[in-house]
KEVEXZA-877878 format. One line per 3 residues: number of its first residue (from 1); for each residue x, y, z of N, C-alpha, C. Coordinates in steps of 0.2 Angstrom, whole numbers, plus 5000, padded with zeros to 4 digits. Example, Ala and Ser with C-alpha at 12.3 -4.5 7.8 and 13.67 -1.06 7.14 Angstrom:
# KEVEXZA-877878
1) 5066:4972:5039:5062:4978:5039:5066:4984:5039 ~ 5064:4989:5035:5068:4995:5036:5064:5000:5039 .
END
This chain:
# KEVEXZA-877878
1) 5230:4917:4823:5226:4921:4827:5220:4917:4829 ~ 5217:4914:4824:5211:4910:4824:5212:4904:4829 ~ 5218:4901:4829:5219:4896:4834:5219:4899:4842 .
4) 5221:4905:4842:5220:4907:4850:5213:4907:4851 ~ 5208:4909:4847:5202:4909:4849:5198:4902:4850 ~ 5201:4897:4846:5198:4890:4846:5201:4886:4852 .
7) 5207:4888:4854:5210:4885:4860:5206:4885:4866 ~ 5203:4891:4868:5199:4893:4874:5192:4890:4873 ~ 5191:4885:4877:5184:4882:4876:5180:4883:4884 .
10) 5181:4889:4887:5179:4890:4893:5172:4892:4892 ~ 5167:4890:4896:5160:4893:4896:5156:4889:4900 ~ 5150:4890:4901:5145:4886:4905:5141:4881:4901 .
13) 5141:4875:4904:5137:4870:4901:5129:4871:4902 ~ 5126:4867:4898:5119:4867:4899:5117:4865:4906 ~ 5120:4860:4910:5118:4858:4916:5119:4864:4921 .
16) 5125:4868:4921:5126:4873:4925:5121:4879:4924 ~ 5119:4880:4918:5115:4886:4916:5107:4883:4920 ~ 5106:4877:4919:5100:4875:4921:5099:4876:4929 .
19) 5105:4874:4932:5105:4874:4940:5104:4882:4942 ~ 5107:4886:4938:5106:4893:4940:5099:4896:4939 ~ 5096:4893:4933:5089:4895:4932:5084:4892:4937 .
22) 5085:4886:4940:5082:4883:4945:5082:4887:4952 ~ 5089:4889:4954:5090:4893:4959:5087:4900:4960 ~ 5086:4902:4953:5083:4909:4953:5076:4908:4954 .
25) 5072:4902:4951:5066:4901:4951:5063:4900:4958 ~ 5067:4896:4963:5067:4895:4970:5066:4901:4973 ~ 5071:4907:4972:5071:4912:4976:5066:4916:4974 .
28) 5063:4917:4967:5057:4920:4966:5051:4918:4970 ~ 5050:4911:4970:5045:4909:4973:5044:4909:4981 ~ 5050:4911:4983:5050:4913:4990:5049:4921:4992 .
31) 5052:4924:4986:5052:4932:4987:5044:4934:4985 ~ 5041:4932:4982:5034:4935:4980:5029:4934:4985 ~ 5028:4928:4989:5023:4929:4994:5026:4935:5000 .
34) 5032:4934:5001:5034:4939:5006:5033:4946:5004 ~ 5034:4948:4998:5032:4954:4995:5025:4956:4995 ~ 5021:4951:4994:5013:4952:4995:5011:4954:5001 .
37) 5014:4951:5007:5013:4951:5013:5015:4958:5016 ~ 5020:4961:5014:5023:4966:5016:5019:4972:5013 ~ 5017:4972:5006:5013:4976:5003:5006:4977:5006 .
40) 5003:4971:5008:4996:4971:5012:4997:4974:5019 ~ 5003:4973:5022:5003:4976:5029:5004:4984:5028 ~ 5008:4987:5023:5009:4993:5022:5002:4996:5020 .
43) 4997:4993:5016:4991:4996:5015:4987:4997:5021 ~ 4987:4991:5025:4982:4992:5031:4985:4997:5035 ~ 4992:4999:5036:4994:5004:5041:4994:5010:5037 .
46) 4992:5012:5031:4992:5017:5028:4984:5019:5029 ~ 4980:5014:5028:4972:5015:5030:4972:5018:5037 ~ 4975:5015:5041:4974:5017:5049:4977:5024:5050 .
49) 4982:5025:5047:4985:5032:5047:4980:5037:5044 ~ 4977:5036:5038:4972:5040:5036:4966:5041:5040 ~ 4964:5035:5044:4958:5036:5049:4960:5040:5055 .
52) 4966:5040:5057:4969:5044:5062:4969:5051:5061 ~ 4971:5053:5054:4972:5060:5053:4965:5063:5051 ~ 4960:5058:5049:4953:5061:5048:4950:5062:5055 .
55) 4951:5058:5060:4949:5059:5066:4951:5065:5069 ~ 4958:5067:5068:4961:5073:5070:4957:5079:5068 ~ 4955:5078:5061:4951:5084:5058:4945:5084:5060 .
58) 4942:5078:5062:4935:5079:5064:4935:5082:5071 ~ 4940:5081:5075:4940:5084:5081:4941:5092:5081 ~ 4945:5094:5076:4946:5101:5074:4940:5104:5072 .
61) 4936:5101:5068:4930:5103:5065:4925:5104:5071 ~ 4925:5100:5075:4920:5100:5081:4922:5106:5086 ~ 4928:5107:5086:4931:5113:5091:4929:5120:5087 .
64) 4930:5120:5081:4928:5127:5077:4921:5127:5077 ~ 4917:5122:5076:4910:5122:5074:4906:5122:5081 ~ 4908:5122:5087:4905:5122:5093:4901:5115:5095 .
67) 4905:5110:5093:4903:5103:5094:4900:5100:5089 ~ 4898:5103:5083:4893:5100:5078:4898:5095:5074 ~ 4896:5090:5072:4900:5084:5069:4898:5085:5061 .
70) 4904:5084:5058:4903:5084:5050:4899:5079:5048 ~ 4895:5080:5042:4891:5074:5040:4895:5070:5036 ~ 4900:5071:5032:4904:5067:5029:4912:5070:5028 .
73) 4915:5066:5025:4923:5068:5024:4923:5074:5020 ~ 4919:5075:5015:4918:5080:5010:4918:5087:5014 ~ 4913:5086:5020:4913:5093:5023:4919:5096:5027 .
76) 4923:5091:5028:4931:5092:5030:4935:5096:5025 ~ 4934:5094:5019:4938:5097:5014:4935:5104:5012 ~ 4929:5104:5012:4925:5112:5010:4927:5116:5015 .
79) 4927:5114:5022:4929:5119:5027:4936:5120:5028 ~ 4940:5116:5024:4948:5118:5025:4951:5114:5030 ~ 4948:5109:5033:4951:5106:5038:4956:5100:5035 .
82) 4955:5097:5029:4960:5093:5025:4960:5096:5019 ~ 4966:5094:5016:4966:5097:5008:4962:5093:5003 ~ 4961:5086:5004:4958:5082:4999:4956:5076:5002 .
85) 4950:5074:5000:4949:5067:5003:4953:5061:5001 ~ 4955:5058:5007:4960:5053:5006:4957:5046:5003 ~ 4961:5043:4998:4958:5037:4996:4961:5031:4999 .
88) 4957:5026:4999:4959:5019:5003:4965:5016:4999 ~ 4970:5014:5003:4976:5011:4998:4974:5005:4997 ~ 4969:5001:4999:4968:4994:4998:4963:4994:4991 .
91) 4958:4998:4990:4955:4998:4984:4955:5004:4980 ~ 4957:5009:4982:4959:5015:4978:4953:5020:4979 ~ 4948:5018:4982:4942:5023:4983:4941:5028:4989 .
94) 4938:5032:4988:4937:5036:4995:4931:5034:4998 ~ 4933:5029:5003:4927:5025:5007:4928:5027:5014 ~ 4930:5032:5016:4930:5033:5024:4923:5037:5026 .
97) 4920:5034:5031:4914:5037:5034:4915:5039:5041 ~ 4912:5044:5043:4912:5047:5049:4907:5043:5054 ~ 4908:5040:5059:4903:5037:5063:4901:5042:5068 .
100) 4895:5041:5071:4891:5045:5075:4896:5047:5081 ~ 4900:5043:5084:4904:5045:5089:4911:5049:5088 ~ 4911:5051:5081:4918:5055:5079:4923:5051:5076 .
103) 4922:5045:5077:4928:5040:5074:4927:5040:5067 ~ 4932:5038:5063:4932:5036:5056:4933:5029:5055 ~ 4930:5026:5050:4932:5020:5048:4931:5019:5040 .
106) 4935:5015:5038:4935:5014:5030:4930:5009:5029 ~ 4926:5011:5024:4920:5006:5023:4921:5003:5016 ~ 4928:5001:5015:4930:4998:5009:4926:4991:5009 .
109) 4926:4988:5003:4923:4981:5003:4928:4976:5004 ~ 4933:4978:5003:4939:4972:5005:4941:4973:5012 ~ 4943:4967:5015:4944:4967:5022:4951:4970:5023 .
112) 4952:4974:5030:4958:4977:5031:4961:4973:5037 .
END
C-alpha cells in the first residue's frame, strides 16, 4: 500500500508556483487602480444625486413657504421635506450648503 503512494510524484514545482504568484500579482496590480477609479466615480455621482435631491426639496420648501428660501439643509429636515441630512460620500460629513439662487453644493474639502 505504501508503494502506491510513493509511485505518484505528481505536483507543482516551485517554478510553477512562482509563475502563478507572479501572474496573480500582475492581475492585482491592474485591478486596484481600476477599482479606485470606479469607486471615485461612484462617490462623485452619489454626491451629484444628493445635490439634485436637495435642490428638489428646496423647490418644494419654496413652494410651500411662499418663495422663502431655507437657511440651511437642517431647515429641510425639521420642516419634513427630507428625512435626514445626507452625508457627503467622499468625506462622510454633512457638508451641503444651499446657495442664494436655490442650488445646492457640496462644501467638502476634498475635490469632487
